[in-house]
Structures are given as structure tokens and as C-alpha cells.
N, C-alpha and C positions, 0 to 999 in steps of 0.2 A: 359611589358616584355615576352616574348616568354615562354610558358610553352610547347612547343612542345619536348616530348622526343625523337623524331626522329632524331635531332641533337646530340645525345647522343651517337648515334652508328656510326660506321666507314661507308666510302664510298661503300666499297663492300657488308657490310652486308645491307645497305640501298636499294642498286641496286640489289641484291638478292632478298629481300622482293617486289622490286616495279615489279620484273620478275613475282614471284610467285603471286603476285597480279593481274598482268595481265593474267596470265593462270589461274586465280581460277573459271572463268566463261565459261562454255563449249560453248557459242555462240564465243567466241574469240579464243577459241580452234578449232572449227570448221572453223572459216574462216583462219587462218592458214593453217589446213589441206586442204581447198577448195582452196587456192592459190598456195600452193604446188603443187597441183594436176594441177590445170588450167594454173599456170605460172601468168597469169595477167588476170584481170577479171575488168569490167566497175562496178562502184558504184551501179546502179539501179539491175545488175544483179544478184548479191551477193545473195538477198532477194528469188530469184527463187529457190535457191538451199539450203536453211535453211529454218527452221520453225520459222521465225523472220520477222518483219515488217521491211519496208526500215527506218524509223526513228530509230528502234533498231538497224538495221547494221550499220547506220550512227554513232550512238553514239558510238559502239564496235571499229568501225574502227578509230574514232578520238582518243579512249584510245590507239589502237594500234601503231597509227600514232605519237602521243605523246613520246613515248618511242622508236620508231626509226624502228620498226620491221618490219611495212611496209611503203614503198612509194607509193606517186600518183603523176601522172602527168595529168594536166587539158589537154582536149581534147574537145572544145566546151562548152556544159552543162556536159559533164561525165568527171568523173574522171578515169583513169586507175590505178588500183591497183596491186602492185606486192611486194612480198618478199624483205627485206632488207637482203640479206642472210650473210654480215659481222656482222648484229646485231643478228641473230639468233646465229650465230656461237658463239659471246661473250654471249649469253645466257645459250647456252649450255655448254660452257667452266664455266661459273660461278657455274652453279649447279653441275659439275662435280668436281671441284675444293671442294665446299661446302660439297660433300657427301664422297669424298676422305680425307678431313680433319675432318671432325665430326663423321665418322662410321668408326672404327678400330675394330679389333679382339681382343673383351675381353669377358668375362663372367661375366654378372652384378651378383651383391650378394644382390640385394633387393628382 
């Protein structure tokens, strides 16, 4: 029997939660910013710009890639990473919809 309550929520709620989790670590935010600045970067070079080790960078890259936020192409022993701009647009749109739907002009009475 599956006791995973995650399945009780709709696709939009699960996806938004996945995006929020992805952005919940400053290393992943920094990697996204670095890729936005550099446009493309080799795997090993990312740790040169951030205060984290190569194995830690690899773990965060794997999480970013699993959700489709980054793409990677193999070049010999290196992997070139870049942002998946259409996925980032989807992420931005999901957060925009969430805040537009969730936050309205009202006065809290509590």
C-alpha cells in the first residue's frame, strides 16, 4: 500500500513543490545564476566559481537536470551544461500563477 500523500495533490501543486525544493538550496540557485551569466560551462569548471566541491556540484547538477532546468552535452570527458530556458520559463510561470491565485487584496481579520 502506498502511503505517499504526495499523490493526493494535483499535478500543478506537485510541480510547484518540486520547483520550490529545487530552489531551496543556495548552491542550486548559484549554479543557475552562474549558467545564466556564462551561458555554458563545463562540469569541472563550475566548482571553480562556487565554494563547493566537485562531487557536491555534481549532486546539485543531477537534481537540476532531473527536473529539466539544465541540459548537458557530452564532449569527451567533459559535460557542457547550459540552462533550459523553456523549463525556466515554465518554472517562472508556475510561481507567477501561484502568487496571483494565492495572494489577493484582503485584510486579515486574525
